[in-house]
C-alpha positions as CSV (number, residue, x, y, z in Angstrom):
1,M,-155.7,31.5,-17.8
2,R,-154.7,34.7,-16.2
3,K,-154.1,35.8,-12.7
4,Q,-157.3,37.6,-12.4
5,E,-159.5,34.7,-14.0
6,I,-157.7,32.2,-11.2
7,I,-158.2,34.8,-8.3
8,F,-162.0,35.1,-9.7
9,F,-162.5,31.5,-9.9
10,A,-160.9,30.6,-6.6
11,I,-162.9,33.3,-4.6
12,G,-165.9,32.3,-6.4
13,I,-165.5,28.8,-5.0
14,V,-164.9,29.7,-1.6
15,F,-168.1,31.9,-1.9
16,L,-170.0,29.0,-3.0
17,L,-169.0,26.7,-0.3
18,I,-169.9,29.5,2.5
19,S,-173.1,30.4,0.4
20,F,-174.9,26.9,1.1
21,Q,-174.9,28.0,4.9
22,L,-176.3,31.3,4.0
23,D,-179.0,30.5,1.6
24,N,-182.0,30.9,3.7
25,I,-180.6,33.7,5.8
26,I,-180.3,35.8,2.7
27,L,-183.6,34.8,1.5
28,T,-185.2,36.0,4.7
29,F,-183.3,39.3,4.6
30,F,-184.7,40.1,1.1
31,K,-188.2,38.9,1.9
32,H,-188.0,41.7,4.7
33,I,-186.7,44.5,2.4
34,Q,-189.2,44.2,-0.1
35,T,-191.2,47.2,-1.4
36,P,-193.2,47.6,-4.8
37,A,-190.4,50.4,-6.3
38,L,-187.4,47.4,-5.7
39,T,-189.7,44.7,-7.0
40,L,-190.4,46.5,-10.0
41,F,-186.5,47.4,-10.6
42,F,-185.6,43.9,-10.0
43,R,-188.1,42.6,-12.4
44,V,-186.8,44.7,-15.3
45,I,-183.2,43.6,-14.2
46,S,-184.3,40.0,-14.6
47,L,-186.2,40.5,-17.7
48,L,-183.1,41.8,-19.3
49,S,-180.7,39.2,-18.0
50,N,-181.6,35.8,-19.4
51,F,-179.8,33.9,-21.9
52,L,-182.1,35.1,-24.9
53,S,-181.9,38.7,-23.8
54,I,-178.0,38.3,-23.3
55,S,-177.8,36.8,-26.5
56,I,-179.8,39.6,-28.4
57,F,-177.8,42.2,-26.7
58,L,-174.3,40.5,-27.7
59,G,-175.6,39.9,-31.3
60,I,-176.2,43.5,-31.8
61,L,-173.3,44.9,-30.1
62,F,-171.0,42.4,-32.1
63,T,-172.9,43.0,-35.3
64,L,-172.3,46.6,-34.9
65,K,-168.6,47.1,-33.5
66,S,-167.0,43.7,-34.1
67,K,-168.5,41.3,-36.9
68,K,-165.5,39.2,-37.2
69,N,-166.1,37.7,-33.5
70,L,-169.9,37.4,-33.6
71,S,-169.5,33.6,-34.2
72,T,-167.2,33.3,-31.3
73,A,-169.8,35.1,-29.0
74,A,-172.6,33.0,-30.4
75,L,-170.9,30.0,-29.8
76,T,-169.9,30.8,-26.4
77,V,-173.2,31.8,-25.2
78,L,-174.7,28.6,-27.1
79,F,-172.2,26.5,-25.2
80,S,-172.7,27.8,-22.0
81,A,-176.7,27.8,-22.4
82,A,-176.5,24.2,-23.2
83,I,-174.3,23.2,-20.3
84,T,-176.2,25.5,-17.5
85,Y,-179.7,24.1,-18.6
86,T,-178.5,20.5,-18.8
87,L,-177.1,20.5,-15.3
88,K,-180.1,22.6,-14.0
89,H,-182.3,19.6,-15.3
90,I,-179.8,17.0,-14.0
91,I,-179.7,18.5,-10.5
92,D,-183.5,19.5,-10.4
93,R,-183.0,21.6,-7.2
94,Q,-186.4,23.4,-6.0
95,R,-186.7,27.0,-6.1
96,P,-187.0,28.6,-2.9
97,Y,-190.6,30.0,-3.0
98,L,-192.4,28.8,-6.2
99,G,-192.0,25.2,-5.3
100,A,-190.8,24.6,-9.1
101,F,-187.7,23.0,-9.8
102,D,-184.6,23.5,-12.0
103,S,-182.9,26.3,-9.6
104,F,-179.3,25.0,-9.5
105,P,-177.5,26.7,-11.1
106,S,-179.3,29.9,-12.0
107,G,-179.6,30.6,-15.6
108,H,-179.6,34.3,-15.4
109,A,-176.4,34.4,-13.4
110,S,-174.8,31.9,-16.0
111,A,-175.8,34.3,-18.7
112,V,-174.5,37.4,-17.5
113,F,-171.3,35.7,-16.4
114,T,-171.0,34.0,-19.9
115,A,-171.0,37.6,-21.2
116,Y,-168.4,39.0,-18.9
117,P,-165.3,37.4,-20.8
118,L,-166.4,38.2,-24.1
119,L,-167.1,41.8,-23.1
120,S,-163.6,42.0,-21.4
121,R,-161.7,40.6,-24.2
122,Y,-163.2,42.4,-27.0
123,F,-165.1,45.7,-25.2
124,P,-162.7,46.1,-22.1
125,K,-164.0,49.8,-21.6
126,S,-167.5,48.1,-20.6
127,T,-166.2,45.8,-18.2
128,W,-167.0,47.6,-15.0
129,V,-170.4,48.6,-16.2
130,W,-171.2,44.9,-16.9
131,L,-169.8,43.8,-13.5
132,V,-172.3,46.2,-12.0
133,F,-175.3,45.0,-14.0
134,S,-174.3,41.7,-13.2
135,L,-174.2,42.0,-9.6
136,F,-177.7,43.5,-9.9
137,V,-178.8,40.4,-11.7
138,L,-177.5,38.1,-8.8
139,V,-179.4,40.1,-6.3
140,S,-182.7,40.1,-8.3
141,R,-182.8,36.6,-8.6
142,M,-182.4,36.2,-4.7
143,Y,-184.7,39.3,-3.9
144,L,-187.6,37.9,-6.2
145,G,-187.4,34.7,-4.6
146,M,-186.2,32.6,-7.7
147,H,-183.0,31.6,-6.5
148,Y,-180.8,30.7,-3.5
149,L,-177.4,32.4,-3.1
150,S,-175.6,29.2,-3.8
151,D,-177.7,29.1,-7.1
152,V,-176.7,32.4,-8.1
153,I,-172.9,31.9,-7.3
154,A,-173.0,28.4,-9.0
155,G,-174.5,30.0,-12.0
156,A,-172.1,32.8,-12.4
157,L,-169.0,30.8,-11.8
158,L,-170.4,28.3,-14.3
159,G,-171.0,31.0,-16.9
160,Y,-167.5,32.7,-16.3
161,T,-165.6,29.3,-16.5
162,L,-167.6,28.2,-19.7
163,S,-167.1,31.5,-21.6
164,L,-163.3,31.0,-20.7
165,I,-163.2,27.4,-21.9
166,S,-164.8,28.4,-24.9
167,L,-162.9,31.4,-25.5
168,H,-159.9,29.5,-25.2
169,F,-160.7,27.0,-27.9
170,L,-162.5,29.3,-30.2
171,T,-159.8,32.0,-30.5
172,K,-156.9,29.3,-30.2
173,K,-154.3,30.4,-33.0
174,T,-153.6,27.6,-35.2
175,R,-150.0,26.7,-35.4
176,P,-148.5,25.9,-38.8
177,Q,-147.6,22.4,-39.3
178,H,-143.8,21.7,-40.1
179,L,-142.7,18.8,-42.2
């Protein structure tokens, strides 16, 4: 793991621990600033950021620019989605306003942060643009009342970590066996 990745993960863990105390405060804040224009904007952001949308985006991007890494990207996203949705069903946390379950961790946050290491490795010029988009996704999930702050932070950490693990194993160079 690179120094930047370790720092991101450590900061994320600290934010996650703090976020449980801020969950309701943040939701109340977003409830008070809602406008029709912001609601539309964040609905579009949410539509573009689930695992299916991210998979389609990465599939097109890797097909057009880096076909040799397409299978790595596909397996990374599949691995992350499987773990994320398994955890959501096991934890079964109720969503803030809908009363439905499976809130923790956020699948949208996991999806965009699964893509982050992939884009950082194979398309480094897109890293900052993707990070800004990812932050909008995190805000959108709370603004729309779909997730708590802790849900989105956990999803982001999970997606990022699972992507790094996947990339580590899928891109590991095999060493020749010496007899």
